[in-house]
C-alpha positions as CSV (number, residue, x, y, z in Angstrom):
1,M,93.1,357.0,106.3
2,S,94.6,358.7,109.3
3,G,93.6,356.1,111.9
4,H,92.7,358.6,114.6
5,S,89.4,358.2,116.4
6,M,86.4,360.0,114.9
7,Q,84.0,358.5,117.4
8,E,81.5,361.0,118.9
9,E,80.4,360.6,122.5
10,R,76.7,360.9,123.3
11,I,76.1,363.2,126.3
12,Y,72.3,363.2,126.4
13,T,69.3,362.2,124.4
14,N,66.1,364.1,124.0
15,K,63.2,362.1,122.4
16,V,61.2,364.5,120.2
17,Y,58.7,362.2,118.5
18,E,57.7,358.6,118.6
19,G,55.7,357.3,115.7
20,R,54.5,354.1,114.1
21,I,57.4,354.0,111.6
22,V,60.0,356.5,112.8
23,N,61.2,358.1,116.0
24,L,63.1,361.4,116.2
25,R,65.7,362.2,118.8
26,V,68.2,365.0,119.3
27,D,71.4,364.0,120.9
28,G,74.0,366.2,122.5
29,V,77.4,364.9,121.5
30,L,81.0,365.6,122.4
31,L,83.2,365.7,119.2
32,P,86.8,364.3,119.2
33,S,87.9,368.0,119.1
34,G,86.2,368.5,122.5
35,R,83.5,370.8,121.0
36,K,79.9,370.0,121.8
37,T,77.1,369.9,119.2
38,L,73.7,368.5,118.4
39,R,72.8,365.5,116.2
40,E,69.3,364.9,114.9
41,V,68.6,361.2,114.5
42,V,65.7,359.5,112.8
43,E,65.4,356.0,114.3
44,H,63.9,353.5,111.8
45,A,63.5,349.8,112.1
46,P,65.5,347.6,109.7
47,A,63.9,347.1,106.3
48,V,64.4,344.7,103.4
49,G,64.3,345.0,99.7
50,I,63.9,342.0,97.4
51,L,65.2,341.8,93.8
52,A,63.0,339.0,92.5
53,V,64.1,337.4,89.2
54,T,62.0,334.9,87.2
55,E,63.3,331.7,85.5
56,D,63.4,333.6,82.2
57,E,65.4,336.4,83.9
58,K,62.6,339.0,84.1
59,I,62.9,341.3,87.1
60,V,59.8,341.7,89.2
61,L,59.1,345.3,90.2
62,V,56.2,347.1,91.9
63,R,54.8,350.6,91.2
64,Q,53.2,352.4,94.1
65,Y,52.4,355.9,95.2
66,R,54.8,357.3,97.8
67,Y,53.1,360.1,99.7
68,A,56.4,361.5,101.1
69,V,57.7,362.4,97.6
70,G,54.3,362.9,96.0
71,E,54.6,360.5,93.1
72,C,54.4,356.9,91.9
73,L,57.7,355.1,92.1
74,V,58.9,351.9,90.5
75,E,60.7,349.8,93.2
76,V,61.8,346.4,94.3
77,P,59.3,344.9,96.8
78,A,60.2,346.0,100.3
79,G,59.1,346.3,103.8
80,I,59.9,346.8,107.5
81,V,61.3,344.0,109.6
82,E,58.8,343.4,112.4
83,A,60.1,343.0,116.0
84,G,61.4,339.5,116.5
85,E,61.2,338.7,112.8
86,A,64.3,337.5,110.8
87,P,65.1,339.6,107.8
88,E,64.8,336.5,105.5
89,A,61.2,335.9,106.8
90,T,60.4,339.6,106.2
91,A,61.7,339.3,102.7
92,E,59.6,336.2,101.9
93,R,56.5,337.8,103.5
94,E,56.8,341.1,101.7
95,L,57.5,339.5,98.3
96,M,54.4,337.4,98.8
97,E,52.2,340.3,100.0
98,E,53.3,342.7,97.2
99,T,53.7,340.4,94.2
100,G,52.2,337.0,94.9
101,Y,55.6,335.3,94.3
102,K,57.1,332.9,96.8
103,P,60.9,332.6,96.6
104,G,62.4,329.1,96.3
105,K,65.8,330.6,96.9
106,L,66.6,333.7,98.9
107,V,70.2,335.1,99.1
108,E,71.3,338.2,101.0
109,I,73.0,340.7,98.6
110,C,74.2,343.4,101.0
111,R,73.3,345.7,103.8
112,V,73.1,349.5,103.2
113,Y,72.4,352.7,105.2
114,P,70.3,354.8,102.8
115,S,70.7,358.1,104.8
116,P,73.5,357.7,107.4
117,G,73.9,361.4,107.9
118,F,70.7,361.5,110.0
119,S,69.1,358.0,110.2
120,N,70.0,354.6,111.6
121,E,67.9,352.8,109.1
122,I,69.5,349.8,107.5
123,I,68.1,348.0,104.4
124,I,69.0,344.4,103.8
125,L,68.8,343.5,100.1
126,F,68.0,340.0,98.9
127,L,68.0,338.2,95.6
128,A,65.0,336.0,95.2
129,T,65.0,333.3,92.5
130,E,63.2,330.0,91.8
131,L,59.9,331.9,92.2
132,V,56.6,330.2,92.5
133,E,53.5,332.3,91.7
134,E,50.8,332.0,94.4
135,S,47.8,334.2,95.3
136,L,48.3,337.9,95.8
137,E,47.0,339.2,99.1
138,Q,48.1,342.8,99.5
139,D,47.8,344.7,102.8
140,D,44.7,347.0,103.1
141,D,46.9,350.1,103.0
142,E,48.8,349.1,99.9
143,N,47.8,349.9,96.3
144,I,50.5,348.2,94.2
145,E,50.9,347.3,90.6
146,V,53.2,344.4,89.8
147,A,55.2,344.2,86.5
148,L,58.0,342.1,85.0
149,F,60.8,343.7,83.0
150,T,63.7,342.4,80.9
151,K,67.2,343.7,81.7
152,E,67.0,345.9,78.6
153,E,63.7,347.4,79.6
154,I,65.2,348.1,83.1
155,M,68.3,349.8,81.6
156,E,66.0,352.0,79.4
157,M,63.9,353.0,82.4
158,I,67.0,353.9,84.4
159,E,68.4,355.9,81.5
160,K,65.1,357.8,81.2
161,G,65.1,358.5,85.0
162,K,62.0,356.4,85.6
163,I,63.6,354.5,88.5
164,K,64.5,356.9,91.3
165,D,64.5,354.7,94.3
166,S,68.0,354.1,95.7
167,K,67.5,350.6,97.0
168,T,66.1,349.5,93.7
169,L,68.9,351.1,91.7
170,L,71.5,349.4,94.0
171,A,69.8,346.0,93.7
172,I,69.6,346.2,89.9
173,F,73.1,347.4,89.4
174,W,74.4,344.6,91.7
175,Y,72.4,342.1,89.7
176,L,73.7,343.4,86.4
177,N,77.3,343.8,87.4
178,C,78.2,341.7,90.5
179,Q,76.2,338.5,90.7
180,K,78.2,335.4,90.1
């Protein structure tokens, strides 16, 4: 790497939209070359994704309709970190709400930017183990199916293109290749 500064300086910000989940702003920036340009930025609160694994090494996934892409996706349980909430608390809450499982052990795997070209969203991925099955109390706006899969079933689903969600693929590949 060259070591020269690639930092862009924000000159001004124009808030275009403020919503419940995302905000959109357009920033005027000064590039290191001295040229000025615009950057569109989708502001998004941090989120968590939880790879939950049972004692018999089955992976807990959820299936839900995702309006933005117009199809049902198979994913790790996930959700937005509420203001003032610790990511670990969000992970525990979302896992309970979406699957009915309470984690006995919760370990952060990694932090990723899913779309850094235009969004500041960060997703914190967790591994949840020592699961205790409790009652399932889904949010009113969630219609979620819960299913448990073996590693072999997961790999077959990936090979057939049945898992398309990036945070889910990353969490699964981490689990299969990097966990100690």
